[in-house]
N, C-alpha and C positions, 0 to 999 in steps of 0.2 A: 473567586467574587463571591459566591455565599458564605464561604468563612469568615474573609474580610468582614461583609456586615453583620455577622453572627458575631462577632469578634467586638465590634463596637456596642452592640444590646449586653453582653455578660463583663464586659470590663465598664460599660456604663453602671451595670448594678454593683459591681466591685468599687469603683472609686465612692459611688454612694454608702454605700456601707462602711469602710472606712474612713470617710469623712468627719466623721464622730470621734475615732482614734487619734486619726493623723491631720487633722483639720484640712486646710489650703495644697498640703503635701500628697493628699490625693489625687488632685492634678495629674500628676506626674504618671499615675498609675492609669489613670484615663489616655494619656495622651499617647500610648504604646499602642493604642489600638489605629489614629489617623497615621502614625510614624510607619506602623508596618504598613499600611496600606499605600502609602507614599512611595515606600522602596519598592512594595512589589509594582505599583506601577510603572517606575522606571525599568525595573528588568523587562516589562511589558512592553515598554515602549516604541522599540526595532522592531518587533513583529508591527504592531499595529501601525507605524508611520511605515511601514513597507506594504502597506492595504493587505494586512491579514489581520481583520477582528477578532477578538477573541468572545467568544459566544457560550453561556451557559444560560441552563435553565433551573429553578427550582421547582422539581415536579410536584404537584400535588395529588391529582389523578389525569395519569397521563391518558387512560382509555378514555376522557370526557373529553380532553385538553384542556384542562384546566393546570397552567402551568405560569409561570412568573420566568420570563425571560429577561437573563443579560447581554447586556454587549456594550465591549470595549472598542469604539472607534476613534476617530482622532479628536471627535467633538468633547467626547467623553472623559479620554486622554487629559486633555488640555484642562477639564474642569475639573478632573478627579486629581489631579496635580495642584490647584487652588485649594479645593475642599481639604485635601490630608496636609500639604504643608503648611497654609495659615492656620490650620484648626491647630495642628501640634503645637506649634509657635505662640499661640494665644494661650493655649491650656498652660503652657510651661510659664509664661508669663503673667496669667492670672494666680501662681503657686507665691509671687510676691505681694501683687494685688491684693489677695485676698487674704493675709497673712495674718489679720489681726481679725476677720469674721471666724466667727465659732456659730452661731446661728445663721441656720438656712443652707450651710456650704455644704451637706449632702444633697438639697435637690438640687443647686448649681452645678455643682461636681457633674450628678448622674444624668441631668438636662444636657447640661454642654457636651459630653461625648456621646450621648443619642443622637444630639443633634446632627453632629457631623457625620454620625451613621446612617441618618434619613437623607442627608443631602446628599450623600454618598451613592444613596440608593434610589434619590431621583436623577443623578446624570449616566447610571448605569441601566436604569430601565426601558426595555424594547417595548413596552405594552402599556397601552396608554391608561388601562386603570389602575397596574402598578405604580406608574408615574403619578396619578392624581392620589391614591395613598400617599403617596410620598413625600408631594406636595403639602399635603394637611397635615400631615405628623409634621414637616418643618412650620406650618403654622402655629401648631398646638407649640410645638417648642419655644419656638420666639415669645408666645402668650405668657410662658412660664418666664424664662428668662428675661422680658422686659419688666412685667409687675414683680419681679424679685422678692415673690413670697406676698404681697401685697404691702410691702412696710409704710409706704405712705399714699396718699390718697394722689399724687401724681403718677405715681408708677400705677394703679390700678388704672386709669383714668385711659393711659397711655397703652397699656396694653390691651386695654377693651375695645382701642380704636384700632388700632393693630387688628386685633381678634376680628372684629366687624367689618373693616372694610377687605384683608385678604380673605376672608372666608366666605361674605358675600358676592366677590368675584369668582371665588372659587367654583359654586355654583353654576355660574357662566361658563366656567372654563372646562365643566365636567358635562355639560350638555354639551357646548363644542365639540370637544374629544369624540364623544360618542355618535353626535352626526358626522363628525369628519370618518372614524371607523366605518361605519356602515354605507356613507358613499363612496370610503375605499373599498369595502369588501374585506377587510382586516384589521386587525388589533396589533399591529408589529408597527412601529413607531418608523423602524427604517424600509420597510414594505409601504408605507404610506407616503414615504417621501420618494422612496424610487420612483412610482406612480402614483403621481399625486391625483385625486378627483379633480372633476371640474363639474360647475353647473351651479344652480341658485342654494344648492343645497350645501355643496360646499361655501360658496362665499359666506351664506349665515354661520357655517361652524368656525370659519375662521374671526369674524367679526367678534363671535363669545369667545374663543380661546384668546383672541389679545385684549379683552376687558380681562379677563383673568391673569395674563400675563403684563399688561400694565402695572396691575393694581399690584401685585407682587413686587413687580420693580419700582414701584414711586413714579409713576409717569404723571402727567397732567391728565385728568383732573384728581387724583387719587394719592397726589404725594403730600400732603400734608403730615400722615401718620408717621411718616420718615423719621422727620426732624422732635417729634413727643418721642421718641423711641429713644432720645438722646438722656432720658432718666433712669437707664437701666444702666447694669458696672459697666466699664470702659471695657474691659475681656469679651462681654458681650456685645456692646457696640462695633467692637474691632472686629469680629471676626460674622456677625449680621450684616455690616455695611462692608466689607471688602470680599469675603469669600461665601458667604449662605444668605439664604431668605433672599436678601433683594436680587441674588445673582441668581435666582433660579427662575425666574420671571425674562431674563435677558437670554437663558440656558434655552429655556422652549421657543425663544424668537431663533435664536439660532438654530437650534435644531429643526424647525420647520422652512427657514428660509429658502434652503437649496432646492426643495422641490414646489414651493408654493408661493413665493415672490412674484411669480409672473401672474395667479390667478387674482382678480380683482376680486377687495380693496384691500390688497396685503401692503403693496410697495405703497401709496398713497397715505393712507392711515399712520404705518408705521413710520413712515419719513417727517408728517407733519406733527406727530405726536412725540416723536424724538428730539426735532428742533425744538418746539417748542418746551420742550422740557429740559432742555439744555441751556437755552436764553434763560426762562424763568429763574433755573436754580441758582445759576451763575450769579444773576442780578440779587437773588433776595440774601445771597454768601456775603454779599459787601456790606450789608446792614448789621450784621450781627458782631455779638461783641461776647457770647459764649463759644470759646473755642469749639468745643464738640459741635453746638449747632451751627458755626461756621462749617466744620469737617461736613455735619449732613447735610447742609443746600450744595454742597461739593458735591457729592453724595448722587444728590439726585440729578445735577447735570452731568458727571460723568456716566449715570446711569440711560440718560437720554444719548449722550454720546453714540454708546457700546448698541442702544436701539438701535440708530440709526446707520451705523457702520455694519451690524450683523443682520440686519432687515433689509438692506440695500437691495441684498439679491447680486453682485456682481465679486468677482474673486478678490478684485483688490481690497475692494471693501471688507470681505470677510478676513483677507489677510490682515488689513489693519484692526479690524475688530477683535481677531482672536490674541494679537499682540497686546493691543490696548489692553484686553480684558487681563491678563496676566501682568500688566506693570499696574491696574487699577489697583488688584489685589495688594500688591508689595507696598507702594508707596501709602494707600489709604489705609492699610491695616498699620501700618509704622507709625502715622501720624497720629491715629489715635492712642497705639499704645504709648507714645510720646506726650500728649494731653493726659492721660492716665498717669504717667509718673508726673508730671508737674502739679495736677490735681491733689495727689496722695500725697508729695511733699511740700508744695506750695499751700494746702488748704484752699484753692480755687484755681478757677479755670477763665475767669472773666479776665479777658483782655484790658480792661480801663484797670485794671488792680496788679497787672504782672508789671516789673521792669527788672532789668537785669538780669534773666533769667538765663541768659546764653553767655553772661561772662562769669558767671558763678558754677554753670552747667557745661563746658565746653563740648564736652562729649555728647550730649545729648543735643545738642543746637548743632553738630556734626552730621549726626543721625537724621535730625530734621528735616538741613539742609539737603541731604542728601533725596530723600525722598519727594522733597518739593521742586525738586532740581526735574526729578522724573515729573511730576505731577502738572507743572509747567512745559514739558515739552522741552529741555532743555538737551543738549548731546554731554556727555554719549551716553545717557540713560535708554532705560526700554520705553519711556514715555516719548520718547521722543523719537524713537522708529516708529511708536504708533501713530504718533500726529503727522510724520510727514508722508506714511501710507495712506492713512484716509484724507487728505489735504488732495493727494495724485489721483485716490479714488473718484473722487467728484469732480477733478480736472478732464477725465475723461468724459467721453460723449456719453451722453445717456439724457433719458426724459426726466426734469427736474432737477438735473444735478448743477444748476446757474443758479436756483435759489437755496438749494440745499446746503451749496460750497459757501454761499454768504451766511448764512446761519454758522455753520461751522467755523467760520472765521471768527465772527463775533463770538461763539461762546468761548474761542481759544482765548480770545481777549480776556473774557469775563474770567476765564482759568487763572490766567498769569496774576491778575488786580487781584484776588481773591488769596494765590500762593501767596503774594507780597504782605499781602493783608495778614494773615497765618504767621510768618516770619515776624513781621515788625511787631505785631501783638504780642507775640507769645517770647520772645528774644532779646526784642531792643530796648535798650535802657531809655528809657520816656521821662522826660523832664517833669518836675513836680510829682511824680509818683513814689513814693518810700520803696524800699525794697523790703520785701516780705520776708521773715525769716524763714529759712525753710534747711530741710537735711538735703544731705548729698546721695542722689539714689547710687544703689549699691551696682557693682558692673553686672550682676547676674538679675539686677532686675530691668536696664536696658538692653541685655543682650540680644532679645530675641527679636524688638525694633531694628537692631543694630543689623541682624540676621537678612530681615527683608528689608531693608534699604540698600546693603550693600549687594542684595540678589538682585536689583532692580539695576545697579550698575554695571555688576559682571556680564548681566544679561544684554545689556546695551553695548558693551563690549563683542558680543558673541553673533553678531548678527545673523550668522548665518546656520547656528545652530538653533536661534527663535525662528528661523524664516522655516526650516524645516518643520519646526512642531507646529506652527500654525499653518504651514500646508496641510499638514495632515488634515484638517477639517476645510481648507479655502480649496483644494483640489475636488472638495466634491463639486463645487460649482463650474457649469460650461467653459470652456477654453476660452480666454481671452486677453487682453492684454498682459501679456506676461510679465510681473511685477514682482523684484525679490528686495527684502530690508535690506540695508545698509547704511551706513554711518555718514557716507558723501555719494551723492550722485549725479553731483554738479551742483552748479547755479542753475535750475530748473526753477518754471514759477513755484513751485510747491513748494520750495526753499525761501525764496521769497515772500512768501506767504505767511510761511510760519515765522521771518523777520518780523514781519506787522504786526503777527500775532504779539509778539514777545514787546514793539515796542508799542503798539497800542495798552497791553497791559500796564506796563509801568507809565503810562500817562493818565489811564484812569486810576491806579494808586495816589499818584503825586495830586492827581486832582480830589482825592477822596473827600476830603473837607466842604469841597465845593457840591459835589456829587452829592454828599448825604443833607445840606441845606435845600437842593433840589428837589430830594429827595422828599422832603420834609414839606416844600412849599406845592408837590404833585397833591392833586383831590385825593380823599381817601378813597379808597377800592374794596370789596368785599374782601375780608379776611378768608381763606381758604382753611386756615386752621379751627377757627373758631365757627365756619360753616359748618366743617365735618364733625368739629365736637359738638354741637349741637344736632345733628342730624344723630349720633351715636346716642346721645343721654336723650332723644325721642325714642328713638326705635326702643331701647331699655325700658323707657316708661312706658311706651306703647306694649310692650311686652308682659310686663308686668301687670299691666290692667288687664289686658285681654289674658293671662294667668288667671287671675283673679275671679275673674268672671266664667271661665269656662272651667277649673279645677276645683271645682266644688264638692268635691267627694263622691259624688253621687256612680254609684258603680253600676245601675241601671243605664244611667245618662251615657256616660262612659262607653255603655256597652252598645248603644244606640248607633251613637256618632262610629263605631266602628265598624260595624255591623252595615250601617249604611254607605260607608265609603267600599265595603269591600262588593256589595250588591251595584251601587253605583259604577263603581270603576271597571273591574273585571267581567261584571254582569252585563254592564252593557256592551264593553268590547265583545263580549262573547257573543252576543245577541244580533249584534251590527255585523260582525265579522264573519262569525261562525254559521249561525240561525239553529234553527229548529233541525235536529236527527231526522230522516227520511222515514218513511214505513215507520209510524208512531203505532202502538197497541194499546188497546186499555188495562188487557190481562191475557194470558195464553190459557189458562183454564178456571174455569168459575170460582175454583178454593182460592185463589189470589185475591179475587176481588171481595169474597167474603172476607179473608184476612185483614185485605187494605181498606176496607169500611171499617172494623173493629179499631184498627190503627187511627182512624181519623177521629172516630166518637172517643177513643182515648184523649188523644191531643186535647178534643176540644173540652175533653171533663177537667183535664190538667189546668186547663184555662180559667174555666169557671169555679172551680172548687176553691173555698177559702180553706177549709182546715188543712193542716198542714201533713199530719199524719195520711189520712183520706186520699190529700193528691200526690202523697209519695209512692201507696199503693196502686192508684189509677197509672201512677208513671211509669211501675214497673211493669203493671200488665199492657202498657204499649211496648217495653221490651221482649216481654213472653209472646207478643202476637208477631215480633221480627222473627222470634226463634220459628216460631211457624210458617214463616214465609222461608227460611231458610230449608225448612221439611218440607214444604210443596216441591221447591224446586230441586231436590232429591240430596240436599246435603244436610244428613242426619251429625255428622260431625260439629259444623258449624252452630247447628241449632242447641246442640250439648253445648258447646263450649260458649254460645250466647246466655244459655239458661244458666249455667254456673255464674257467669260473669255479672247478671243481671240477680242473680239470688245476692250473691254477696255484697253487690252495690247498695240491693234494698235493704240490709242488716247494717252496713254503715249509715245510710239514710238514716234508719228507726232509732238508730241509736245515738246518732248527735240531732236529730231533729227534737227528741223527745224531751230536751233540755231546754228547747226554743217556746216562745207563747204557742198555743194550739192553734189560734186563728190567723191569716194571712191578713196585713191592713189592706185593705181597698183602695187603689189609686185615683186620684180624681180621672173625672170620665175623658176631657180631653188627652190627658197621660195614657190612659188605659185604651183609648183609640190609634195614638199613634203607637202604642208598642205591638197592639194585634196587625197593625198596617206594616212593621217593618217583620214581624215573625212570619206573617205569610211572604214579605218580598225575600225574606232569606230563606225559607222553604223553596218557593219558585226558583231562585238562584240555584239553591243545591241541587233541585232535582233536573232544570237545566245541565249544571256542569256536570253531573253524573251520566246523561244520557250523551250528551255532544263526546264524554272524553270515552266512555263505554264504547258508541259507534264510530272510532275512530282509531281506537287502539291498536296498535302496532305490536303484535306480540315479538317478545326480545327472545335473545339467544338462549337464557337461562329456561323458559317456560318453551320451545320448540325441545330440548333436551328434556326436561320433566317429561311430555309426551310421548317420546321417544322411548326413555327408559320405562313408563309405565307399565306396557304389556310384561316385560320380564321380572317385574318387580310382585305379580299378583291382583292385582287388582284395577278395575277401570277408572277408580275416584281418585282422581289426581291429587286432592288437595287431603284426602286422606294420605297420601304416600309422601308428600311435603311432608305433615305434621309428624308422622311415626315412623319416616325410614330418610330422607333425604334433609330434612333438617332438624333430627330429632333433637340434637343438643341443643340448640337455639328454644325449642319448646319446652325442653326440659329447665331451662335457665326461665322461661318466662314464666312457667308454671311456679315452678322454685319463689321469685320475684312475688306474685300472687299470694302465694301460702305465707310468705314473710310479712307482707302486709296486712293480712288478715291477721294473724296472730298479733302484728304489734296493734292494729286495731284494739281487737280482741282484750288484751293485756292493756291498755290505756282504758279502756273500758270498766274495767275490774279494778284496777288501780282505784280512778275516781271514786266507783261507788264503794269502795272501803273508805276512802278519806273522807268523802260528803257523806255518806248513809244512801238510802236507795234513793230512787228519781221521785221526783216531785208526785203526789200523789199518795205515793207509797206511803204506809205506819211504819216510824221509827220507833226505838225503845231505847233509853238512855246505855251507855255501855254498863255502867253500875247495876241496872236492873237487870240485865240480861245474865249477868253475874248470879244475881241472886236468885232469878228463875232457874239456871242451871244447877244451881247447889240444893235448891228446894229438891228439882228432881233427882238428882241423887240420892238425898235422905229418902 
């Protein structure tokens, strides 16, 4: 698994580097990584489905427990196949779609391949922090892909909106994951699901996690960013909406549901938000005239459907959700690719301007028709298997299943209606609309979409194979009603409900003009897209205003803020949670008190003195006093080191400061008082932290080893032995670095003096005068 993830990174760089020479054909190189991953997942499927998950760990510092665990189980296998399979075909589709693009092709190729790797890392991660890192990587990649290099204002606006919504909710996700891991006592996702925590902290964590998942998967009220993202190139839209990015939120819901669905408020929140999203997305899809936006709202509706199924917390719903996840990836990627072909060849994707495309491109119409059969839930497709299982899941007894079933049926009716609208708008002969001149798409352009559409039909004809794959995830739920996928279960209630959804969808499509008139007659409601856009602009404007007022170029001001944050935050926690050390003494011997008083006097002098050179000399005197403290404590080696370092520092200071103004400008009195208060606060914090840490320090194993070996090495001074014996090579390296730094500084000073003359205040003579004087002396 680690090798496959690394391959995505390497081939992303290779694809980006070769795009300048090979153009869009560089995507073929990038497609090797997801294709190889797909092949490996297929070979690993037998073990995983037999109940033997594969685990690996990317070790960083094993002694400290720092590692990135990766785990391939039933759910990871399911999503991994979707991510890599669809990713491979989308990259191959992009070869034709981007054939005429040169500018920005390297960025698009590299980010698309890296996006596939980040999504694969997300579904394989078994650590909450690793999952979050991969989560944010997909966010950054989607921002770059939607923005498309900032080609126009619409792309920049859509990318910014997607970034702000998903990243803002990502902070809630991070906090929720940390709270959840703390409550469970482990950062392993598999362990959290196996032994889920309960209580108020777990409930709060779940709400925060769901906020992040809902924003990522475009659930109400976060959904407007997804239709706006349709400005992205079609291959990006196909991958973003079918296999990556939006599936991340669905995956997280599916990952946590087996263990946490019973923890309040999981189930009520997930079901309510999912049903509302399904209905809103389907209703808004009926009003769209842009084929990509129609599919985008359809994606929102399908994502709501998936959230309901995968978050319901029952085996049958999980089985249906896993099946629908596969079906949605296949038919939605197909339809986006079909729209891309139409737009590429006809020059428009507005259904009001299209007519006769099905007659002129029958193969494209067949491919779209197969995908639409699956989206509408007609046999013998994969979508039909998933929809039948979904209806059966909520016909089973359960709290709230009645109203959820009603919402699913209504959403399915809308799904059939906007599916018919898509087919009619894209391929029908429409009276009064002239045929647009278009080119016949080459077979290789349509082939990726055809493969995905055929996969949806073939999988539907093999329900037992799909059942085995989906059961790899669904069997993680407690045993309930034993339901298995099949093309025919008899004339069951779910069958008649499915017939009802089909008939209702046809009626809604036939009455589309009346519904459109009724929609226009309804009172205007707030536009969520405009509201989100205004919120994004307000946030950016506020951030700009805040930055202009705070980032004023004042280094002392920045330093004051940083130091105050350190003192108030960690210092306050240290003081309240730990407190002062016990048995504090002012000094051990009187000499310490004398030297300490000298240190205080020197520090006060540095603050009050306004002459730069004098202040530097007094500051160095403070350093020499510290060396005396080391000497009083019986550490002459440290005292010698301090003296050498302080002397070198003094020389550097003098060499630099002599070219600066002699006097230090006195700050205004209020600002001077603030700096003094901050300095005292920092000193108090440093003293408290030093005393507290030293009082509670636990000797390490290396410390014990040094003390054990010190008598045999010829001396009681452990520090001397560490420097001269145990770590001599490190010490030699440090001395070498200091010597090189001193040599470099001295060389720069000498070179500068020769180029610019002697320092200010000295007398200089022109070069010609010097030569004349030398000649006179020689004569």
